[in-house]
C-alpha positions as CSV (number, residue, x, y, z in Angstrom):
1,M,130.9,-115.2,-61.6
2,T,128.0,-112.9,-61.1
3,A,124.8,-113.1,-63.1
4,I,122.7,-110.0,-63.5
5,N,118.9,-110.1,-63.3
6,N,117.6,-106.7,-64.4
7,S,114.0,-107.2,-65.3
8,V,112.7,-103.8,-66.4
9,S,109.3,-102.3,-65.8
10,T,107.7,-99.2,-67.3
11,A,105.0,-99.3,-64.6
12,S,104.5,-96.8,-61.9
13,I,107.3,-95.9,-59.5
14,T,105.1,-97.6,-56.8
15,S,106.0,-100.9,-58.4
16,L,109.5,-100.8,-57.1
17,D,110.0,-103.4,-54.4
18,R,111.3,-102.3,-51.1
19,S,114.4,-104.2,-50.2
20,P,114.2,-105.5,-46.6
21,S,118.0,-105.2,-46.3
22,G,118.2,-101.9,-48.1
23,T,121.0,-103.4,-50.3
24,I,119.2,-104.0,-53.6
25,P,119.8,-101.0,-55.9
26,L,116.7,-99.3,-57.3
27,V,117.2,-97.8,-60.7
28,A,115.2,-95.2,-62.6
29,V,116.0,-94.1,-66.1
30,V,114.3,-91.3,-68.0
31,H,114.2,-91.9,-71.7
32,T,113.4,-89.8,-74.8
33,V,113.0,-91.0,-78.3
34,D,116.7,-90.7,-79.1
35,S,118.5,-90.7,-75.7
36,V,118.7,-91.2,-72.0
37,R,118.0,-88.0,-70.2
38,F,118.5,-88.9,-66.6
39,V,119.5,-91.9,-64.5
40,V,119.3,-92.3,-60.7
41,T,120.1,-95.3,-58.5
42,S,119.7,-95.8,-54.8
43,T,119.2,-98.5,-52.2
44,C,116.7,-96.2,-50.5
45,R,113.3,-95.8,-52.1
46,Q,112.7,-92.4,-50.6
47,E,116.0,-91.1,-51.9
48,L,115.1,-92.3,-55.4
49,L,111.7,-90.6,-55.2
50,Q,113.4,-87.4,-53.9
51,E,115.8,-87.4,-56.9
52,L,113.0,-88.1,-59.4
53,S,110.7,-85.4,-58.0
54,R,113.7,-83.0,-58.1
55,Y,114.2,-83.9,-61.8
56,A,110.5,-83.3,-62.5
57,C,110.5,-79.9,-60.7
58,E,113.7,-78.8,-62.5
59,N,112.4,-79.7,-65.9
60,A,108.6,-79.0,-65.6
61,L,108.7,-75.3,-66.5
62,D,110.6,-76.1,-69.8
63,R,108.8,-79.2,-70.8
64,L,105.2,-79.0,-69.5
65,W,102.4,-76.5,-70.0
66,P,102.4,-73.9,-67.2
67,E,99.4,-75.4,-65.4
68,D,101.0,-78.8,-65.3
69,A,104.3,-77.4,-64.2
70,A,102.6,-75.6,-61.3
71,H,100.8,-78.7,-60.3
72,V,104.1,-80.7,-60.2
73,A,105.6,-78.0,-58.0
74,A,102.6,-77.9,-55.7
75,L,102.6,-81.7,-55.3
76,V,106.3,-81.7,-54.3
77,A,105.7,-78.8,-51.9
78,A,102.8,-80.8,-50.4
79,G,105.1,-83.8,-49.7
80,A,103.6,-86.0,-52.5
81,P,106.7,-86.9,-54.6
82,E,105.1,-90.0,-56.1
83,A,102.1,-88.0,-57.3
84,A,104.4,-85.2,-58.7
85,I,106.4,-87.8,-60.6
86,A,103.3,-89.5,-61.9
87,H,101.8,-86.1,-63.1
88,Y,105.0,-85.1,-64.8
89,F,105.3,-88.3,-66.8
90,D,101.5,-88.3,-67.5
91,T,101.8,-84.9,-69.1
92,V,105.3,-84.6,-70.5
93,G,105.2,-84.8,-74.3
94,Q,102.0,-82.8,-74.6
95,R,104.0,-79.6,-75.1
96,W,107.5,-80.8,-76.3
97,D,109.3,-84.1,-76.6
98,A,107.9,-87.2,-75.0
99,E,109.8,-88.8,-72.1
100,W,109.1,-92.0,-70.2
101,L,110.3,-93.5,-67.0
102,V,111.7,-97.0,-66.7
103,T,112.2,-98.5,-63.2
104,T,113.7,-101.7,-61.9
105,N,115.2,-103.4,-58.9
106,F,118.7,-104.4,-60.0
107,N,119.5,-107.8,-58.4
108,M,122.9,-109.3,-58.8
109,E,122.9,-113.0,-57.9
110,A,126.0,-115.1,-57.6
111,S,126.1,-118.2,-59.7
112,V,128.3,-121.2,-59.7
């Protein structure tokens, strides 16, 4: 039997623990008031950040004010994906619908 420990955090993406073995899945879910808009999982933190920053860039022009969208794109281009993700989620909802990011480390522990 497998027990699932999936404590959830709405804190910054920097709160994701790094798995020393690289085998603990990292999960990020983008929510809106009435749905889940995007889900990404990876055992690699950098890959998760890359996918989240891609999501932010692809959606910024439609969901953020132009200045904020340009700032997200500039941060990604400068190699600062965490800052781009943070800026996107700090400013999304000011123009259109609110979104928020929930992150967790998804541990599956065997129990007897």
